[in-house]
N, C-alpha and C positions, 0 to 999 in steps of 0.2 A: 329496460332502460335505454333511451336514446343516448348515444355517446360517441366520442372519438376514442379509439383504442390506440395507445402508443406501442407500435411494434418496435420502434427504436426511439429513444427519448431526445436525441440531440445532445450537444455538450451542456447547454444551460438554457432550458426552456421552462419558463415560469408564467403563471397567470398574473397579470398586472392590469391595474386601471389607473386613475389619476391619483391614487394614494389615500392615506388616512390622515387628515389634517386636524390640527388643534390639540394634539396630544404630546407635543414635545416637552411640556412641563413634567410629563410622566416618564421621560426618557425614551419615548417611542417616536422615531423619525417618520416623516410623511411617507417616504418610500414612493412606490408607484413606478410608472413607466420611465425609463431613461430618456426616451424621445416621445413626449406626449403628443407632439404634432403628428408624427407618423401613426401613433395609436389612434388618434382622432380620424385620420384619413382611412385607416383600415376599417374602423367602425362605420364610417360613412358609406364605404363601398359595400359593406355587409348589410346596411340598412338599420344600423343600431344608433342609439344615443351616443354622443362622442365619448362619454366616460364609461362605457360598458367594459367589463373585463375581457381581455384578449390574451393570446399567447405571445409573450416576448421571447424571441429566438435569438440567441447569441452564438456566433461563430459557426456552428454546424446545426442544421435543422433536423427536426424529427421526421419519422415516418409514421403516418397516422392512417388508421383504417376506419371507415365510416360504418357505424352500427346504428343507423337510423334510416327512415324511408328516404330522406334526402336532407342535405344541409348546404346552405350557401356560405361561402367563405369570402373574406376580403383580405387582400395582402398589400401591405405598404411598408416602406422603409428601405433597408438595404437590398441590393440585388442578390439573387441566388438562383441556381438551377432548380426548377420545380417541375416534377414529373407527376402525372396522374395516370394511374393504371386502372382503366375501366374494367370492372369485373364482368360486366355483361357482354363486352365485346372482345375481351382479352387483348386489348391493345393499349399502347402507351401514347399519351399526348402531352403536349407542353402547355403550361400556364405561365403567367408572368406576374411580377409585382406591379401593383398599380391597377388591378382589375378585380372584379368579383367573378366567381365561378361556382356552379352548383354541382355537388357531388351526390352520388346515389349509394344505396346500401352496398357494401362490399368494395367500393372504390378505395383505392390507396393513393394518398398524396405523399410524395417523397420530396423533402426539401434538402438541398445540398449545402455546400459551404457558402456562408454569407460573405459577400464581397462589396466593396465600395463604402461600407459603413459598418458599425458594430452590431446593429440590431435590426430585426425584421419582425413585423407584427402580423399575426393571423387572427382575425376576428371571425366569429360565426354569427349568422343571423339569429337574433333572439338572445344571444349570449350563452354563457355556461351556467348551469344550474348548481352553482356553488354558493353556500351560505356565506354572506359577508362576515368578516371579523372586524369589529369596531368600524362599521359602516363602509368597509372596503373589501374588495376581493383580491387586493394586492398581496403578493407573497413577500413576507419579510424573512429573508433567508437567515440572517444572524439571530433573529428572535425565534425562528422555527414556527411561525404561525401565519395565518392568512393563506389566500390562494388555495391550491390543491394540497392538502395535508401539510401545509407549511414548508414545502420543499420544492425543488426542481422536479420536473417530470422524470419518471422512471419507466423502464420497459414493462409493459403489461398494465399500466394505469388506464383506467376508464374515466375519461373526462365527460361528465354528464352534460347533456345539452338541454336547454330550456324548451326547444322546439323539436318535434319529431319529423317535420317536413318543411322545406323551403317554400316561401311565398312565390306565386306565379308572376314574376316580373322580369323585365329585361335585365341583363347583366350591365354593370357600370364600369367605367374606367376613369382614371384620374391622372393628369400629368404630374409626375413626381419631380420635375426639375427643381422646384423650390425646396425640395427635401434633400438635395445633394450634399455630399460631405463638404464641410468647410474646415479649413485648417487655421483660419484667423478668427479669433473670438474677441469681442469687445468686452472690456472690463473697466470698472471704476476702482480707484484706490481703496484699500481696505482700512478697517478701523485701527490697525496697528502699523500703518505704512510708515509712521515715524520711527519704527524700530529698524529702519533701513535708511542709509544715507541717500541724499537726492540723486547722486550719480548712480547708485546701485538700483534705485527704483527705475531710473531711466534706462539702465542697461537691461533690467528684467523685461521691460516692455519692448525691447529691441531684439531679444533672443528668440531662437527657435528651439523648442524642446521636442523630445520624442517620448511617447507614452510607453511606460515600462510594461513588461509582461506581468507585473504584479497588479494589473488592472482588476478592479472588482466593481460590483454595484455600489460599494461604499465610497470608493474614491479612485482617482487616477494618479498614480505616482509618475512624476516626470523625470526623465534623464536629460542632463545637459549641464551647462556651466553652473556651478552652485551659486546661490544667492547669499551674499555675505551680510550677516547681521551687524548692526551698529550698537544695539542695546541688549544683546543676548537673545536666546532662542526660547525662553519660557515666559509665559504670562499667567496670571490668574485665569483659570478656565472661564470662558464666557460662551455665549450662544454662537452657533454657526448656521449658515444657510447653504442650500445647494448652490454650488458655484464658488464658494469661499476657497481662496488659494492660501493654504497654510505653508509656512516654511519651517520645517523642523531643524534640529541642530546640524544635520549634514548638508543643509542648504539646498536640497533637492525638493522643489515644490510638490505639494499634493493638492489636487483639485477635488473638492468634496462633491459627491454625487448623490443619487437618490436615497441610498440607505446609509447616509452619513450618520455619525454620532450626533447627538444634540448639543454638545458643548465640546470645546477644544482648548488645549493649553499651549498652542504654538501661535506666534504672531501671524496675522493674515495680511499679506502685502496687497492683495487685490481681491475682487470678486467678479465673476462673469455676470454680465447683465442678464436680466430675466428673459429678454427677447432672444438671447443666444443659448439658453439652456437646452432647447431641443438639439441644437447643433453640437453642443457639448456631449449630449447623450449618444450621438452617433460615432464618437471617436473611440477607437479600440486600440489594443496593444499594437505598437509599431507605428502608429500614425504620428505625423508631425503636427505641432500646434504652436502658435504664437499668440500673444495677447496685445490688443490695440487699446491704448488708454483713451477713455472717453470721460466726459464730465457727467455729473448727475443729470443735468438738463438734457444732454444727448441720450442718456440711457432712458429717460422718461419718454422722449420723443420716439425712440426705437420701440419701446413697449406699446405705445399707441398704434404705431404702424403694424406691429405684429398682431395686436388685438384686432385691427381692422381686417388683416389678411385671414385670421382664424374665422372671423364672422362671415366672410364671403366664400370660405372654402367650399361649402355645399354647392354653390353656384358653379363651381368648376367641374363638377361631375358631368360626365357625358355617357349616353347609352352606348354600349358596345354593339356594333352591328351584328345581327344574327348570322352566324357562320360557324363553321367548325372551330373549336377553340385552338386547334393546332395552327390555324392561319393567322397568328397573332400580328405579324408586321402589317398585313393589309388591314386588319381590323382596327389597330391603333392609329394607322395613318388616316383611315376613313373617319375616325372620330374627331380629327382636327383639334387636338387638345390644347395646343399652345395659344392662349388668348392674350398674353401680355407678360411683361416682366416688371417686378417691383424692385426698386432700389431702396433699401431700408435707410439709407443716409439721405435720401432725397427730401 
């Protein structure tokens, strides 16, 4: 069997795609990648459809051993020290996020501490040979199903590959500047914003919060000045979406994430707009965040701009000049990746 063997699993490495949609009525959240834009980029670098399942790496990366003739990987998302130990030459070289690289049998890829954002994605050409659950390869940790055995990677796991050999093509690179960490997220007022006085809503949108160590794929707990309720902290449970900002009784907001519950009983003061959900997924424990109030019309305009950027993302790929992978600065400079800047408010 062609596979990647986990010599070390990392802190939280799971198989994720765009999630399983249309089942919230059954109590099953969509789940999927925290940062679907970076997942899409990793798949493009690997030569896959954008929704192929890939490894989502949180905090500390895994050490993987290639058990196939060859495999091409694409890396996108947060920065991390990445070392490849070539079995054939007994030497260590460096790879980088934002490029593809082909590994051969016995090669070891070691991914260190994730910095600059909370998640990094590793896609393999052809994808992983893992049977979908409810039309998705995404791991639902709280439910214990999907992905690889319904859980995070463990030492000794063999992740089966759909291909035994990488295709003969040039490696690719992609400018990841548009994927940088952002600490200001746009949000519209929530369906229970009237549970908070006007001055309290205004204060909420002016505050800076810090993400608690209680971060999880389900939600981000925020530490900061409490939000005061005007009409109590309980409502009849109703539906929630990714990006909903609930305010429980202690006044410390919770931003719901990919594995959120499907309903909630706390008033929602706001909701992060869809265009900023990938940026929300990049935030991890200790990061600062503030929310900028926008109108529904502004949110729709931002969604259109984001969709246009996603559509042209494949055109931003560039061939990596043939050279030793260790000479990354020269190779990336030669690719002349930066072709323009987008202002989502423009």
